[in-house]
PyMOL commands that place a pseudoatom at each C-alpha (Angstrom):
pseudoatom trace, name=CA, resn=MET, resi=1, chain=A, elem=C, hetatm=0, pos=[26.317, 14.780, 38.801]
pseudoatom trace, name=CA, resn=PRO, resi=2, chain=A, elem=C, hetatm=0, pos=[23.254, 12.979, 40.056]
pseudoatom trace, name=CA, resn=ASP, resi=3, chain=A, elem=C, hetatm=0, pos=[23.426, 9.279, 40.723]
pseudoatom trace, name=CA, resn=GLY, resi=4, chain=A, elem=C, hetatm=0, pos=[21.274, 7.532, 37.893]
pseudoatom trace, name=CA, resn=ALA, resi=5, chain=A, elem=C, hetatm=0, pos=[21.870, 10.361, 34.627]
pseudoatom trace, name=CA, resn=VAL, resi=6, chain=A, elem=C, hetatm=0, pos=[21.722, 8.518, 31.904]
pseudoatom trace, name=CA, resn=SER, resi=7, chain=A, elem=C, hetatm=0, pos=[23.362, 10.027, 28.162]
pseudoatom trace, name=CA, resn=LEU, resi=8, chain=A, elem=C, hetatm=0, pos=[20.854, 11.085, 25.627]
pseudoatom trace, name=CA, resn=ALA, resi=9, chain=A, elem=C, hetatm=0, pos=[21.157, 7.883, 23.550]
pseudoatom trace, name=CA, resn=GLU, resi=10, chain=A, elem=C, hetatm=0, pos=[20.619, 5.892, 26.196]
pseudoatom trace, name=CA, resn=TYR, resi=11, chain=A, elem=C, hetatm=0, pos=[17.374, 7.876, 26.926]
pseudoatom trace, name=CA, resn=ALA, resi=12, chain=A, elem=C, hetatm=0, pos=[16.057, 7.871, 23.616]
pseudoatom trace, name=CA, resn=ARG, resi=13, chain=A, elem=C, hetatm=0, pos=[16.491, 3.966, 23.384]
pseudoatom trace, name=CA, resn=ARG, resi=14, chain=A, elem=C, hetatm=0, pos=[14.681, 3.524, 27.314]
pseudoatom trace, name=CA, resn=ARG, resi=15, chain=A, elem=C, hetatm=0, pos=[12.068, 6.348, 25.632]
pseudoatom trace, name=CA, resn=GLY, resi=16, chain=A, elem=C, hetatm=0, pos=[11.807, 4.525, 22.175]
pseudoatom trace, name=CA, resn=VAL, resi=17, chain=A, elem=C, hetatm=0, pos=[12.426, 7.470, 20.231]
pseudoatom trace, name=CA, resn=SER, resi=18, chain=A, elem=C, hetatm=0, pos=[15.350, 8.802, 17.996]
pseudoatom trace, name=CA, resn=GLN, resi=19, chain=A, elem=C, hetatm=0, pos=[17.988, 10.353, 19.620]
pseudoatom trace, name=CA, resn=GLU, resi=20, chain=A, elem=C, hetatm=0, pos=[17.680, 13.268, 17.416]
pseudoatom trace, name=CA, resn=ALA, resi=21, chain=A, elem=C, hetatm=0, pos=[13.916, 13.757, 19.305]
pseudoatom trace, name=CA, resn=VAL, resi=22, chain=A, elem=C, hetatm=0, pos=[15.587, 13.697, 22.503]
pseudoatom trace, name=CA, resn=ARG, resi=23, chain=A, elem=C, hetatm=0, pos=[18.091, 16.265, 21.376]
pseudoatom trace, name=CA, resn=LYS, resi=24, chain=A, elem=C, hetatm=0, pos=[15.276, 18.839, 20.002]
pseudoatom trace, name=CA, resn=ALA, resi=25, chain=A, elem=C, hetatm=0, pos=[13.545, 18.132, 23.062]
pseudoatom trace, name=CA, resn=VAL, resi=26, chain=A, elem=C, hetatm=0, pos=[16.547, 19.087, 25.211]
pseudoatom trace, name=CA, resn=LYS, resi=27, chain=A, elem=C, hetatm=0, pos=[16.978, 22.283, 22.853]
pseudoatom trace, name=CA, resn=VAL, resi=28, chain=A, elem=C, hetatm=0, pos=[13.550, 23.599, 22.639]
pseudoatom trace, name=CA, resn=GLY, resi=29, chain=A, elem=C, hetatm=0, pos=[12.980, 23.372, 26.199]
pseudoatom trace, name=CA, resn=ARG, resi=30, chain=A, elem=C, hetatm=0, pos=[10.640, 20.110, 26.584]
pseudoatom trace, name=CA, resn=LEU, resi=31, chain=A, elem=C, hetatm=0, pos=[13.408, 18.455, 28.856]
pseudoatom trace, name=CA, resn=SER, resi=32, chain=A, elem=C, hetatm=0, pos=[15.376, 21.103, 31.060]
pseudoatom trace, name=CA, resn=LYS, resi=33, chain=A, elem=C, hetatm=0, pos=[14.702, 20.327, 34.690]
pseudoatom trace, name=CA, resn=SER, resi=34, chain=A, elem=C, hetatm=0, pos=[15.676, 16.631, 34.431]
pseudoatom trace, name=CA, resn=VAL, resi=35, chain=A, elem=C, hetatm=0, pos=[18.869, 17.575, 31.802]
pseudoatom trace, name=CA, resn=VAL, resi=36, chain=A, elem=C, hetatm=0, pos=[22.252, 18.004, 33.319]
pseudoatom trace, name=CA, resn=PHE, resi=37, chain=A, elem=C, hetatm=0, pos=[25.920, 18.354, 32.219]
pseudoatom trace, name=CA, resn=ALA, resi=38, chain=A, elem=C, hetatm=0, pos=[28.760, 15.936, 32.744]
pseudoatom trace, name=CA, resn=ALA, resi=39, chain=A, elem=C, hetatm=0, pos=[32.300, 17.115, 33.430]
pseudoatom trace, name=CA, resn=SER, resi=40, chain=A, elem=C, hetatm=0, pos=[33.455, 16.688, 29.719]
pseudoatom trace, name=CA, resn=GLY, resi=41, chain=A, elem=C, hetatm=0, pos=[30.567, 19.177, 28.627]
pseudoatom trace, name=CA, resn=LYS, resi=42, chain=A, elem=C, hetatm=0, pos=[28.008, 16.686, 27.001]
pseudoatom trace, name=CA, resn=PRO, resi=43, chain=A, elem=C, hetatm=0, pos=[24.399, 16.603, 28.307]
pseudoatom trace, name=CA, resn=LYS, resi=44, chain=A, elem=C, hetatm=0, pos=[23.079, 13.779, 30.442]
pseudoatom trace, name=CA, resn=VAL, resi=45, chain=A, elem=C, hetatm=0, pos=[19.522, 13.391, 31.179]
pseudoatom trace, name=CA, resn=ILE, resi=46, chain=A, elem=C, hetatm=0, pos=[17.633, 11.882, 34.550]
pseudoatom trace, name=CA, resn=PRO, resi=47, chain=A, elem=C, hetatm=0, pos=[15.176, 9.776, 33.565]
pseudoatom trace, name=CA, resn=ASP, resi=48, chain=A, elem=C, hetatm=0, pos=[12.400, 9.400, 35.996]
pseudoatom trace, name=CA, resn=LEU, resi=49, chain=A, elem=C, hetatm=0, pos=[12.164, 13.177, 35.871]
pseudoatom trace, name=CA, resn=ALA, resi=50, chain=A, elem=C, hetatm=0, pos=[12.707, 13.060, 32.174]
pseudoatom trace, name=CA, resn=ASP, resi=51, chain=A, elem=C, hetatm=0, pos=[10.138, 10.816, 31.332]
pseudoatom trace, name=CA, resn=ASP, resi=52, chain=A, elem=C, hetatm=0, pos=[7.832, 13.235, 33.812]
pseudoatom trace, name=CA, resn=GLU, resi=53, chain=A, elem=C, hetatm=0, pos=[8.634, 16.710, 31.172]
pseudoatom trace, name=CA, resn=TRP, resi=54, chain=A, elem=C, hetatm=0, pos=[8.145, 14.568, 28.484]
pseudoatom trace, name=CA, resn=THR, resi=55, chain=A, elem=C, hetatm=0, pos=[4.727, 13.507, 29.447]
pseudoatom trace, name=CA, resn=ALA, resi=56, chain=A, elem=C, hetatm=0, pos=[3.716, 17.286, 30.333]
pseudoatom trace, name=CA, resn=ASN, resi=57, chain=A, elem=C, hetatm=0, pos=[5.921, 18.815, 27.553]
pseudoatom trace, name=CA, resn=THR, resi=58, chain=A, elem=C, hetatm=0, pos=[4.985, 16.914, 24.422]
pseudoatom trace, name=CA, resn=ASP, resi=59, chain=A, elem=C, hetatm=0, pos=[2.055, 17.415, 22.260]
pseudoatom trace, name=CA, resn=ARG, resi=60, chain=A, elem=C, hetatm=0, pos=[1.056, 13.591, 22.205]
pseudoatom trace, name=CA, resn=SER, resi=61, chain=A, elem=C, hetatm=0, pos=[-0.229, 14.671, 18.150]
pseudoatom trace, name=CA, resn=GLN, resi=62, chain=A, elem=C, hetatm=0, pos=[2.980, 15.725, 16.853]
pseudoatom trace, name=CA, resn=GLN, resi=63, chain=A, elem=C, hetatm=0, pos=[4.523, 12.642, 17.415]
pseudoatom trace, name=CA, resn=ARG, resi=64, chain=A, elem=C, hetatm=0, pos=[5.459, 10.524, 14.659]
pseudoatom trace, name=CA, resn=VAL, resi=65, chain=A, elem=C, hetatm=0, pos=[6.767, 7.013, 17.051]
pseudoatom trace, name=CA, resn=PRO, resi=66, chain=A, elem=C, hetatm=0, pos=[4.579, 6.174, 20.075]
pseudoatom trace, name=CA, resn=ALA, resi=67, chain=A, elem=C, hetatm=0, pos=[6.479, 6.794, 23.175]
pseudoatom trace, name=CA, resn=VAL, resi=68, chain=A, elem=C, hetatm=0, pos=[5.552, 3.521, 24.973]
pseudoatom trace, name=CA, resn=ALA, resi=69, chain=A, elem=C, hetatm=0, pos=[5.810, -0.040, 22.096]
pseudoatom trace, name=CA, resn=PRO, resi=70, chain=A, elem=C, hetatm=0, pos=[2.250, -0.936, 21.966]
pseudoatom trace, name=CA, resn=PRO, resi=71, chain=A, elem=C, hetatm=0, pos=[1.750, -4.161, 24.272]
pseudoatom trace, name=CA, resn=THR, resi=72, chain=A, elem=C, hetatm=0, pos=[2.104, -7.964, 22.875]
pseudoatom trace, name=CA, resn=PRO, resi=73, chain=A, elem=C, hetatm=0, pos=[-0.747, -9.954, 22.270]
pseudoatom trace, name=CA, resn=ALA, resi=74, chain=A, elem=C, hetatm=0, pos=[-1.579, -12.476, 24.461]
pseudoatom trace, name=CA, resn=PRO, resi=75, chain=A, elem=C, hetatm=0, pos=[-0.953, -16.398, 22.993]
pseudoatom trace, name=CA, resn=SER, resi=76, chain=A, elem=C, hetatm=0, pos=[-4.563, -17.374, 21.963]
pseudoatom trace, name=CA, resn=PRO, resi=77, chain=A, elem=C, hetatm=0, pos=[-5.072, -20.530, 24.248]
pseudoatom trace, name=CA, resn=GLU, resi=78, chain=A, elem=C, hetatm=0, pos=[-6.583, -22.728, 21.362]
pseudoatom trace, name=CA, resn=PRO, resi=79, chain=A, elem=C, hetatm=0, pos=[-3.692, -23.202, 18.482]
pseudoatom trace, name=CA, resn=GLU, resi=80, chain=A, elem=C, hetatm=0, pos=[-4.488, -22.315, 15.514]
pseudoatom trace, name=CA, resn=PRO, resi=81, chain=A, elem=C, hetatm=0, pos=[-5.239, -24.940, 12.423]
pseudoatom trace, name=CA, resn=GLN, resi=82, chain=A, elem=C, hetatm=0, pos=[-1.974, -25.862, 9.966]
pseudoatom trace, name=CA, resn=ARG, resi=83, chain=A, elem=C, hetatm=0, pos=[-2.956, -24.594, 6.688]
pseudoatom trace, name=CA, resn=ASP, resi=84, chain=A, elem=C, hetatm=0, pos=[0.307, -25.901, 5.030]
pseudoatom trace, name=CA, resn=GLU, resi=85, chain=A, elem=C, hetatm=0, pos=[1.570, -29.263, 4.969]
pseudoatom trace, name=CA, resn=PRO, resi=86, chain=A, elem=C, hetatm=0, pos=[2.845, -30.535, 7.769]
pseudoatom trace, name=CA, resn=LYS, resi=87, chain=A, elem=C, hetatm=0, pos=[6.613, -31.361, 8.357]
pseudoatom trace, name=CA, resn=THR, resi=88, chain=A, elem=C, hetatm=0, pos=[6.822, -34.860, 8.855]
pseudoatom trace, name=CA, resn=ALA, resi=89, chain=A, elem=C, hetatm=0, pos=[3.660, -36.302, 6.612]
pseudoatom trace, name=CA, resn=THR, resi=90, chain=A, elem=C, hetatm=0, pos=[3.002, -39.278, 7.021]
pseudoatom trace, name=CA, resn=PHE, resi=91, chain=A, elem=C, hetatm=0, pos=[2.532, -41.537, 3.492]
pseudoatom trace, name=CA, resn=GLN, resi=92, chain=A, elem=C, hetatm=0, pos=[-1.163, -41.402, 4.495]
pseudoatom trace, name=CA, resn=GLN, resi=93, chain=A, elem=C, hetatm=0, pos=[-1.675, -37.422, 5.032]
pseudoatom trace, name=CA, resn=ALA, resi=94, chain=A, elem=C, hetatm=0, pos=[0.844, -36.883, 1.543]
pseudoatom trace, name=CA, resn=ARG, resi=95, chain=A, elem=C, hetatm=0, pos=[-1.430, -39.411, -0.389]
pseudoatom trace, name=CA, resn=THR, resi=96, chain=A, elem=C, hetatm=0, pos=[-4.503, -37.179, 0.521]
pseudoatom trace, name=CA, resn=LEU, resi=97, chain=A, elem=C, hetatm=0, pos=[-2.729, -33.898, 0.210]
pseudoatom trace, name=CA, resn=ARG, resi=98, chain=A, elem=C, hetatm=0, pos=[-1.774, -34.899, -3.200]
pseudoatom trace, name=CA, resn=GLU, resi=99, chain=A, elem=C, hetatm=0, pos=[-5.288, -36.091, -4.262]
pseudoatom trace, name=CA, resn=ALA, resi=100, chain=A, elem=C, hetatm=0, pos=[-6.599, -32.725, -3.317]
pseudoatom trace, name=CA, resn=TYR, resi=101, chain=A, elem=C, hetatm=0, pos=[-4.469, -30.864, -5.178]
pseudoatom trace, name=CA, resn=MET, resi=102, chain=A, elem=C, hetatm=0, pos=[-5.211, -33.253, -8.123]
pseudoatom trace, name=CA, resn=ALA, resi=103, chain=A, elem=C, hetatm=0, pos=[-8.829, -32.791, -7.463]
pseudoatom trace, name=CA, resn=ARG, resi=104, chain=A, elem=C, hetatm=0, pos=[-7.696, -29.091, -7.593]
pseudoatom trace, name=CA, resn=LEU, resi=105, chain=A, elem=C, hetatm=0, pos=[-6.301, -29.607, -10.967]
pseudoatom trace, name=CA, resn=ALA, resi=106, chain=A, elem=C, hetatm=0, pos=[-8.970, -31.614, -12.959]
pseudoatom trace, name=CA, resn=LYS, resi=107, chain=A, elem=C, hetatm=0, pos=[-11.431, -28.872, -11.995]
pseudoatom trace, name=CA, resn=LEU, resi=108, chain=A, elem=C, hetatm=0, pos=[-9.590, -26.265, -13.279]
pseudoatom trace, name=CA, resn=GLU, resi=109, chain=A, elem=C, hetatm=0, pos=[-8.859, -27.921, -16.390]
pseudoatom trace, name=CA, resn=PHE, resi=110, chain=A, elem=C, hetatm=0, pos=[-12.335, -29.294, -16.514]
pseudoatom trace, name=CA, resn=GLU, resi=111, chain=A, elem=C, hetatm=0, pos=[-14.091, -25.449, -16.421]
pseudoatom trace, name=CA, resn=GLU, resi=112, chain=A, elem=C, hetatm=0, pos=[-11.144, -24.334, -18.616]
pseudoatom trace, name=CA, resn=LYS, resi=113, chain=A, elem=C, hetatm=0, pos=[-12.544, -26.982, -21.409]
pseudoatom trace, name=CA, resn=SER, resi=114, chain=A, elem=C, hetatm=0, pos=[-16.112, -26.245, -20.635]
pseudoatom trace, name=CA, resn=GLY, resi=115, chain=A, elem=C, hetatm=0, pos=[-15.568, -22.181, -21.261]
pseudoatom trace, name=CA, resn=LYS, resi=116, chain=A, elem=C, hetatm=0, pos=[-15.513, -21.054, -18.112]
pseudoatom trace, name=CA, resn=LEU, resi=117, chain=A, elem=C, hetatm=0, pos=[-12.218, -19.687, -17.720]
pseudoatom trace, name=CA, resn=VAL, resi=118, chain=A, elem=C, hetatm=0, pos=[-9.918, -18.361, -20.094]
pseudoatom trace, name=CA, resn=THR, resi=119, chain=A, elem=C, hetatm=0, pos=[-5.943, -17.845, -19.970]
pseudoatom trace, name=CA, resn=THR, resi=120, chain=A, elem=C, hetatm=0, pos=[-4.400, -14.321, -19.365]
pseudoatom trace, name=CA, resn=GLU, resi=121, chain=A, elem=C, hetatm=0, pos=[-3.216, -14.244, -22.548]
pseudoatom trace, name=CA, resn=SER, resi=122, chain=A, elem=C, hetatm=0, pos=[-6.334, -14.533, -24.519]
pseudoatom trace, name=CA, resn=VAL, resi=123, chain=A, elem=C, hetatm=0, pos=[-7.852, -12.033, -22.919]
pseudoatom trace, name=CA, resn=LYS, resi=124, chain=A, elem=C, hetatm=0, pos=[-5.206, -9.821, -23.173]
pseudoatom trace, name=CA, resn=ASN, resi=125, chain=A, elem=C, hetatm=0, pos=[-4.738, -10.272, -27.272]
pseudoatom trace, name=CA, resn=GLU, resi=126, chain=A, elem=C, hetatm=0, pos=[-8.593, -9.743, -27.080]
pseudoatom trace, name=CA, resn=ALA, resi=127, chain=A, elem=C, hetatm=0, pos=[-8.311, -6.589, -24.900]
pseudoatom trace, name=CA, resn=PHE, resi=128, chain=A, elem=C, hetatm=0, pos=[-5.750, -5.281, -27.533]
pseudoatom trace, name=CA, resn=LYS, resi=129, chain=A, elem=C, hetatm=0, pos=[-7.558, -6.204, -30.956]
pseudoatom trace, name=CA, resn=VAL, resi=130, chain=A, elem=C, hetatm=0, pos=[-10.661, -4.107, -29.120]
pseudoatom trace, name=CA, resn=ALA, resi=131, chain=A, elem=C, hetatm=0, pos=[-8.727, -1.691, -28.398]
pseudoatom trace, name=CA, resn=ARG, resi=132, chain=A, elem=C, hetatm=0, pos=[-7.126, -1.340, -32.198]
pseudoatom trace, name=CA, resn=VAL, resi=133, chain=A, elem=C, hetatm=0, pos=[-10.690, -1.690, -33.676]
pseudoatom trace, name=CA, resn=VAL, resi=134, chain=A, elem=C, hetatm=0, pos=[-11.908, 1.353, -31.076]
pseudoatom trace, name=CA, resn=ARG, resi=135, chain=A, elem=C, hetatm=0, pos=[-8.322, 3.412, -32.206]
pseudoatom trace, name=CA, resn=ASP, resi=136, chain=A, elem=C, hetatm=0, pos=[-8.571, 3.245, -35.790]
pseudoatom trace, name=CA, resn=SER, resi=137, chain=A, elem=C, hetatm=0, pos=[-12.510, 4.044, -35.536]
pseudoatom trace, name=CA, resn=MET, resi=138, chain=A, elem=C, hetatm=0, pos=[-12.025, 6.910, -33.940]
pseudoatom trace, name=CA, resn=LEU, resi=139, chain=A, elem=C, hetatm=0, pos=[-8.995, 8.157, -36.162]
pseudoatom trace, name=CA, resn=ASN, resi=140, chain=A, elem=C, hetatm=0, pos=[-10.710, 7.544, -39.003]
pseudoatom trace, name=CA, resn=ILE, resi=141, chain=A, elem=C, hetatm=0, pos=[-12.864, 10.353, -38.166]
pseudoatom trace, name=CA, resn=PRO, resi=142, chain=A, elem=C, hetatm=0, pos=[-10.992, 13.594, -39.151]
pseudoatom trace, name=CA, resn=ASP, resi=143, chain=A, elem=C, hetatm=0, pos=[-10.510, 11.999, -42.638]
pseudoatom trace, name=CA, resn=ARG, resi=144, chain=A, elem=C, hetatm=0, pos=[-14.019, 11.289, -42.899]
pseudoatom trace, name=CA, resn=ILE, resi=145, chain=A, elem=C, hetatm=0, pos=[-15.387, 14.467, -42.261]
pseudoatom trace, name=CA, resn=ALA, resi=146, chain=A, elem=C, hetatm=0, pos=[-12.483, 17.067, -42.824]
pseudoatom trace, name=CA, resn=ALA, resi=147, chain=A, elem=C, hetatm=0, pos=[-13.862, 18.751, -45.896]
pseudoatom trace, name=CA, resn=ASP, resi=148, chain=A, elem=C, hetatm=0, pos=[-17.266, 19.172, -44.927]
pseudoatom trace, name=CA, resn=LEU, resi=149, chain=A, elem=C, hetatm=0, pos=[-15.869, 21.383, -41.669]
pseudoatom trace, name=CA, resn=ALA, resi=150, chain=A, elem=C, hetatm=0, pos=[-13.956, 22.979, -43.299]
pseudoatom trace, name=CA, resn=ASN, resi=151, chain=A, elem=C, hetatm=0, pos=[-16.966, 24.527, -45.079]
pseudoatom trace, name=CA, resn=GLU, resi=152, chain=A, elem=C, hetatm=0, pos=[-18.713, 25.416, -42.281]
pseudoatom trace, name=CA, resn=THR, resi=153, chain=A, elem=C, hetatm=0, pos=[-18.455, 28.508, -40.392]
pseudoatom trace, name=CA, resn=ASN, resi=154, chain=A, elem=C, hetatm=0, pos=[-21.183, 28.085, -37.691]
pseudoatom trace, name=CA, resn=GLN, resi=155, chain=A, elem=C, hetatm=0, pos=[-19.782, 26.358, -34.258]
pseudoatom trace, name=CA, resn=PHE, resi=156, chain=A, elem=C, hetatm=0, pos=[-22.899, 24.829, -33.341]
pseudoatom trace, name=CA, resn=LYS, resi=157, chain=A, elem=C, hetatm=0, pos=[-22.975, 22.929, -36.678]
pseudoatom trace, name=CA, resn=VAL, resi=158, chain=A, elem=C, hetatm=0, pos=[-19.392, 22.042, -36.553]
pseudoatom trace, name=CA, resn=HIS, resi=159, chain=A, elem=C, hetatm=0, pos=[-20.276, 20.754, -33.032]
pseudoatom trace, name=CA, resn=GLN, resi=160, chain=A, elem=C, hetatm=0, pos=[-22.933, 18.622, -33.684]
pseudoatom trace, name=CA, resn=ARG, resi=161, chain=A, elem=C, hetatm=0, pos=[-21.211, 16.976, -36.818]
pseudoatom trace, name=CA, resn=LEU, resi=162, chain=A, elem=C, hetatm=0, pos=[-18.098, 15.764, -34.594]
pseudoatom trace, name=CA, resn=VAL, resi=163, chain=A, elem=C, hetatm=0, pos=[-20.886, 14.388, -31.846]
pseudoatom trace, name=CA, resn=THR, resi=164, chain=A, elem=C, hetatm=0, pos=[-22.512, 12.902, -34.679]
pseudoatom trace, name=CA, resn=GLU, resi=165, chain=A, elem=C, hetatm=0, pos=[-19.354, 11.506, -35.852]
pseudoatom trace, name=CA, resn=ILE, resi=166, chain=A, elem=C, hetatm=0, pos=[-17.874, 9.884, -32.369]
pseudoatom trace, name=CA, resn=ARG, resi=167, chain=A, elem=C, hetatm=0, pos=[-21.144, 8.589, -31.562]
pseudoatom trace, name=CA, resn=ARG, resi=168, chain=A, elem=C, hetatm=0, pos=[-21.731, 6.675, -35.098]
pseudoatom trace, name=CA, resn=ALA, resi=169, chain=A, elem=C, hetatm=0, pos=[-18.074, 5.511, -34.949]
pseudoatom trace, name=CA, resn=LEU, resi=170, chain=A, elem=C, hetatm=0, pos=[-18.352, 4.175, -31.584]
pseudoatom trace, name=CA, resn=GLU, resi=171, chain=A, elem=C, hetatm=0, pos=[-21.844, 2.511, -32.371]
pseudoatom trace, name=CA, resn=ASP, resi=172, chain=A, elem=C, hetatm=0, pos=[-20.418, 0.761, -34.918]
pseudoatom trace, name=CA, resn=LEU, resi=173, chain=A, elem=C, hetatm=0, pos=[-18.199, -0.515, -32.619]
pseudoatom trace, name=CA, resn=ARG, resi=174, chain=A, elem=C, hetatm=0, pos=[-20.725, -2.787, -30.351]
pseudoatom trace, name=CA, resn=LEU, resi=175, chain=A, elem=C, hetatm=0, pos=[-19.530, -6.649, -30.856]
for i in range(1, 175): cmd.bond("trace and resi %d" % i, "trace and resi %d" % (i + 1))
show_as sticks, trace
zoom trace
């Protein structure tokens, strides 16, 4: 066996793919020249030769996992500004942070009292009430016009009457 041959699992780890992908490549013949068999009968791979075969015989559009991990971005020369409070804040920093939050709370309270903000619960309740009125209005249409439609044999007149009643019900909902 040639020096440097590694197991399929080791080659998969080096390549950054699953063991199953390497086994499949051997099975379908994408890796053939680089595959040798150990005395135990298990296949081994010569990594340098296998890399060349892998590149030449693999359709890149069919790969789900990139063959090479994307390079890690270089650290930026300028440190990013801290957005959270410091771990060891001085009394002055803590007081400044507290005052900033108190100002935000005061602004929210003012906007709520002036009517610019409403609670989500009141919006949900109001939406439920409107939906209930729409539902009731639409469900009342059959009760109002069923007798008139039962006597009508002209399909066009039935359609026209239904459209008229639906429009009337929806127009009555304008709040």
